[in-house]
C-alpha positions in Angstrom: -71.4 -79.2 53.3 -74.6 -77.4 53.4 -76.6 -76.5 50.2 -75.1 -73.7 48.7 -71.5 -72.4 48.7 -69.3 -73.3 51.6 -65.5 -72.1 51.6 -66.1 -69.9 48.7 -67.4 -72.5 46.5 -69.7 -72.2 43.7 -68.9 -68.5 41.6 -65.6 -68.4 42.5 -63.1 -69.8 39.9 -62.5 -73.5 40.3 -65.2 -73.7 42.7 -68.0 -75.9 43.3 -71.2 -75.8 41.3 -74.6 -77.0 43.1 -74.2 -80.7 41.8 -74.4 -83.2 44.4 -71.7 -85.6 43.5 -68.4 -86.1 42.0 -65.8 -88.2 41.2 -64.0 -89.1 44.6 -66.0 -89.6 47.1 -69.2 -88.5 45.6 -67.8 -85.3 43.7 -67.0 -84.0 40.3 -64.4 -81.5 39.4 -63.6 -80.2 35.9 -60.3 -78.5 36.5 -56.7 -79.3 37.9 -56.6 -79.0 41.4 -53.2 -79.4 43.1 -53.8 -80.7 46.6 -52.9 -78.4 49.4 -54.5 -75.3 48.2 -57.4 -73.8 50.1 -60.2 -73.9 47.6 -62.0 -76.8 48.2 -61.6 -80.7 48.6 -59.1 -80.9 45.8 -62.1 -82.8 44.0 -64.5 -80.3 43.3 -67.1 -81.5 45.8 -70.4 -80.0 45.6 -73.4 -79.8 47.9 -76.7 -81.4 46.6 -79.6 -79.6 45.3 -82.4 -82.0 45.3 -83.0 -85.7 44.4 -83.3 -84.7 41.0 -79.4 -83.9 40.7 -78.8 -87.5 41.3 -79.5 -88.3 37.9 -76.3 -86.6 37.0 -74.2 -87.7 40.1 -70.9 -89.6 40.2 -70.7 -92.3 42.2 -67.4 -91.3 42.5 -63.5 -91.3 42.1 -63.0 -93.8 39.4 -62.4 -99.7 35.4 -62.9 -102.8 34.0 -59.8 -102.3 32.1 -59.6 -104.4 28.9 -58.9 -107.6 30.8 -59.0 -108.1 34.6 -56.0 -110.7 35.3 -57.3 -112.6 38.1 -57.9 -116.3 37.1 -55.5 -118.0 34.5 -52.6 -116.0 35.6 -50.1 -117.6 38.0 -50.1 -120.9 36.4 -47.0 -122.3 34.2 -45.7 -120.6 31.2 -46.7 -123.7 29.3 -49.9 -124.1 30.9 -52.6 -124.1 27.9 -50.1 -123.4 25.4 -50.1 -126.6 23.9 -46.5 -126.8 23.3 -46.0 -130.0 25.7 -48.2 -132.0 23.6 -51.0 -131.8 26.2 -54.7 -130.7 25.3 -54.8 -126.9 26.3 -55.7 -126.0 29.4 -59.4 -124.4 30.2 -58.3 -121.1 31.1 -55.5 -118.8 29.9 -55.9 -119.9 26.1 -59.2 -118.1 24.9 -59.9 -114.8 23.2 -61.2 -113.4 26.5 -58.1 -114.7 28.4 -56.5 -111.6 30.9 -53.6 -109.7 28.9 -50.4 -108.5 30.4 -48.6 -109.2 33.5 -49.7 -110.8 36.6 -52.1 -108.6 39.4 -50.4 -106.9 42.1 -50.0 -109.0 45.2 -49.4 -106.3 47.6 -52.1 -104.4 49.8 -51.9 -101.0 51.6 -54.7 -101.6 53.9 -57.6 -102.8 51.4 -56.1 -101.2 48.4 -53.7 -102.7 45.8 -50.1 -101.4 45.9 -46.8 -102.5 44.5 -47.5 -101.5 40.9 -44.9 -102.3 38.5 -42.8 -99.4 37.4 -44.1 -99.2 33.9 -46.9 -97.7 31.9 -49.0 -100.9 32.3 -48.2 -100.4 36.3 -49.4 -96.7 36.0 -52.7 -97.7 34.3 -53.6 -100.4 37.1 -52.6 -97.8 40.2 -54.9 -95.0 38.6 -57.9 -97.9 38.1 -57.4 -99.0 41.7 -57.3 -95.5 43.0 -60.0 -94.4 41.4 -62.2 -97.1 43.1 -60.9 -96.4 46.3 -61.5 -92.7 46.0 -65.1 -93.0 45.0 -65.9 -95.4 47.7 -68.5 -95.0 50.5 -65.3 -95.2 52.9 -64.4 -91.7 51.8 -67.4 -90.4 53.6 -65.9 -91.6 57.2 -63.2 -89.3 58.5 -60.9 -91.9 59.7 -61.3 -94.4 56.7 -60.8 -91.3 54.2 -57.4 -90.4 55.8 -56.0 -93.8 55.5 -57.2 -93.9 51.8 -55.7 -90.6 50.8 -52.6 -91.7 52.4 -52.4 -94.9 50.7 -53.2 -93.3 47.1 -51.2 -90.0 47.2 -47.8 -88.5 47.2 -47.1 -88.1 50.8 -46.0 -84.0 50.0 -49.6 -83.4 49.6 -51.4 -85.5 51.6 -51.6 -83.3 55.0 -53.3 -80.3 53.1 -55.4 -82.7 51.1 -56.7 -84.4 54.5 -57.4 -80.9 55.8 -59.4 -79.6 52.8 -61.5 -82.9 52.7 -62.2 -82.6 56.5 -63.8 -79.2 55.7 -65.5 -80.4 52.4 -67.2 -83.5 54.2 -68.9 -80.8 56.7 -72.0 -82.1 58.6 -74.4 -80.2 56.1 -72.9 -81.9 53.0 -73.4 -85.4 54.6 -76.9 -84.7 55.5 -77.4 -83.5 51.8 -76.3 -86.9 50.5 -78.8 -88.5 52.8 -76.2 -89.5 55.5 -76.1 -88.5 59.4 -74.1 -85.4 60.5 -71.3 -87.9 61.5 -71.2 -89.9 58.5 -73.2 -92.9 59.6 -76.3 -93.8 57.6 -79.7 -93.6 58.7 -81.5 -97.0 60.3 -82.9 -99.1 57.5 -80.9 -97.6 54.5 -77.7 -98.4 52.8 -75.6 -96.1 51.5 -74.0 -96.7 48.1 -70.9 -94.8 46.6 -69.0 -96.9 44.1 -66.6 -96.2 41.0 -66.2 -98.7 38.4 -63.4 -98.1 35.7 -64.3 -99.2 32.2 -61.0 -98.6 30.7 -57.7 -96.6 30.8 -55.0 -94.9 28.8 -51.8 -93.3 29.4 -51.7 -89.7 27.7 -48.4 -88.7 29.2 -45.1 -90.4 30.5 -41.7 -90.4 31.6 -39.5 -92.6 33.9 -41.1 -91.6 37.1 -44.5 -90.1 36.4 -47.3 -90.7 34.1 -50.9 -89.2 33.2 -53.6 -91.7 33.3 -57.2 -91.3 31.9 -59.6 -93.6 33.8 -63.3 -93.8 32.0 -65.8 -95.0 34.6 -69.2 -95.6 35.6 -70.2 -94.6 38.9 -73.3 -95.4 41.4 -74.1 -93.2 44.3 -77.1 -92.5 46.5 -79.4 -94.3 49.3 -81.1 -97.4 49.2 -83.8 -98.7 51.1 -87.4 -98.1 51.6 -88.4 -94.6 52.2 -85.3 -93.2 50.6 -85.4 -89.6 48.8 -82.1 -89.9 47.1 -82.3 -93.2 44.9 -79.1 -95.1 43.7 -78.4 -93.4 40.1 -75.5 -94.1 37.7 -73.4 -91.8 35.6 -70.2 -91.9 33.3 -67.0 -89.7 33.9 -63.6 -89.7 32.9 -60.9 -89.0 35.6 -57.4 -87.8 34.8 -54.7 -88.8 37.4 -51.2 -87.5 37.7 -49.1 -90.0 38.8 -45.6 -89.7 40.6 -43.2 -92.7 41.3 -42.8 -92.3 45.1 -41.2 -94.8 47.3 -41.4 -97.6 44.9 -45.2 -97.0 44.3 -47.5 -95.1 42.0 -49.1 -92.4 43.8 -51.3 -89.5 42.8 -50.0 -86.1 42.5 -53.5 -84.3 41.6 -56.5 -85.1 39.5 -59.3 -83.7 37.6 -62.6 -85.0 36.1 -65.1 -84.4 33.5 -68.4 -85.9 32.4 -68.7 -88.9 29.7 -68.1 -90.4 27.6 -71.7 -91.4 28.2 -73.6 -94.3 26.5 -77.1 -94.3 25.6 -79.4 -95.6 28.4 -80.7 -99.1 27.9 -84.4 -100.3 28.4 -83.7 -102.1 31.8 -86.2 -101.7 34.3 -85.0 -100.1 37.3 -84.8 -102.6 40.3 -86.3 -101.7 44.0 -84.5 -99.9 46.6 -84.3 -103.3 48.5 -82.8 -105.1 45.3 -80.1 -102.5 45.1 -79.3 -102.5 48.5 -78.9 -106.2 48.9 -76.6 -106.4 45.7 -74.2 -103.8 47.1 -73.9 -105.7 50.1 -73.6 -109.0 48.2 -71.3 -108.4 45.3 -67.6 -107.4 46.1 -65.0 -105.3 44.2 -62.5 -105.9 42.0 -58.6 -105.8 42.0 -57.8 -104.0 38.7 -54.7 -104.9 36.5 -53.9 -104.9 32.9 
């Protein structure tokens, strides 16, 4: 996507503004967009203005939920309860213990799957999907198509993939600092991550749910000589989910800015430090 309007983005209703990034795969959207239409990529992706616009970018779609149920989930029920007369176990008994049910064990590629058919499962699905759709892999067509298949209702995938193929045009990729084919320039590290902070369900029926995911995101190019440094923003993704083929899938989603906390006094790290951190620190599977 070249700088400026493409496919009618910009002044048309529901079109893009000139911001560089937002939720999913580096895009920002502020109105409901049902996939399958012909107005953009379904997530309000906008072309980049310049490096200054990166101050407000979203590292994309989409939760450190109230607790991450990794450790201390999977032991015996009486483990650490004290009811057996033994000393409480070190994990699973403190005020910081993970809440809710055991995290999903399934994987659809690299994305969590097999979420519970309840409110908690819908929140976990929404958080994990926000992370996947806000990842750097969204800038690679092959990986992007797989992510869309894994996270969306099959009824909307084909049209959404077509919209995304146009949205991630050679011009757009260049505007975010990548090569025209989506590869990263030699010596640089492309960063696009979404970290959920919390979730809430705003509507629920037996086979549908609307979940808001409050996120912070990182996006930009790390490395010496980068003209698009990695920056962070805050945003909330609203995902409309549907129970399809024994799992939660996205029907549509929107995004709004904030809630945004006051910036702290932390000193910004060097480009090399950021690049190293991105490669050394992995992500999470999010669950209640």
